C-alpha positions as CSV (number, residue, x, y, z in Angstrom):
1,M,139.1,28.3,-140.2
2,S,136.0,30.4,-139.7
3,A,132.7,28.8,-139.0
4,R,129.5,29.7,-140.8
5,P,127.9,33.0,-140.1
6,Q,125.5,33.1,-137.1
7,K,122.4,35.1,-137.2
8,H,121.6,37.3,-134.2
9,S,118.7,39.7,-133.6
10,L,119.5,43.3,-132.8
11,T,117.3,46.2,-131.9
12,L,118.2,49.4,-133.7
13,R,116.4,52.6,-132.7
14,G,113.4,50.5,-131.6
15,H,113.3,48.2,-134.7
16,R,114.3,44.6,-134.7
17,T,116.6,43.3,-137.3
18,S,118.9,40.3,-137.8
19,V,122.5,40.3,-138.7
20,S,124.6,37.3,-139.8
21,L,128.3,37.4,-138.9
22,E,131.0,34.8,-138.3
23,P,131.5,33.9,-134.6
24,E,134.9,35.6,-134.6
25,F,133.3,38.9,-135.7
26,W,130.6,38.6,-133.1
27,R,133.2,38.0,-130.4
28,V,135.3,41.0,-131.3
29,F,132.2,43.2,-131.9
30,R,131.0,42.3,-128.3
31,D,134.5,43.1,-127.0
32,I,134.6,46.5,-128.7
33,A,131.1,47.3,-127.3
34,A,132.3,46.4,-123.8
35,E,135.4,48.5,-124.2
36,E,133.3,51.5,-125.2
37,G,130.8,50.8,-122.3
38,K,127.9,50.4,-124.7
39,P,125.4,47.6,-125.3
40,I,125.9,45.8,-128.6
41,N,122.6,47.2,-129.9
42,A,123.8,50.8,-129.2
43,L,127.1,50.2,-131.1
44,A,125.2,48.6,-134.0
45,S,122.9,51.6,-134.1
46,D,125.8,54.0,-134.3
47,I,127.3,52.0,-137.1
48,D,123.9,51.8,-138.9
49,A,123.5,55.5,-138.7
50,R,126.9,56.2,-140.2
51,R,126.9,53.5,-143.0
52,D,126.3,54.2,-146.7
53,P,122.7,53.0,-147.5
54,D,124.1,50.9,-150.3
55,V,126.2,48.9,-147.8
56,G,124.6,46.2,-145.7
57,L,124.7,46.4,-141.9
58,A,126.7,43.1,-141.6
59,S,129.3,44.4,-144.0
60,A,129.5,47.7,-142.2
61,I,130.0,45.9,-138.9
62,R,132.8,43.7,-140.4
63,V,134.6,46.8,-141.7
64,F,134.1,48.6,-138.4
65,V,135.7,45.6,-136.6
66,L,138.5,45.4,-139.1
67,N,139.3,49.1,-138.9
68,R,139.3,49.0,-135.1
69,L,141.7,46.0,-135.1
70,A,143.9,47.6,-137.8
71,G,144.1,50.7,-135.8
72,Q,145.5,48.7,-132.8
73,L,148.2,47.2,-135.0
74,S,149.4,50.4,-136.7
75,P,152.3,52.1,-135.0
76,P,151.7,55.7,-133.9
77,R,152.6,58.2,-136.6
78,S,155.1,60.9,-135.8
79,D,153.8,63.8,-137.9
């Protein structure tokens, strides 16, 4: 069972913002940032720059994490 979202402050291109995510998403998001050799703020900035303006940053991060994990589960295609 997931815990309530936790709010954390991030700095995106010099501006502070807060994002609320469930602890599980924060854990995997930090793991992905470490795998990419980036600070979590840099990865969040990348996601922020690519997201649709109508989509909130927290939702964009959740979808990013989900897509990354789904990519790890999918078998390689033999096209």
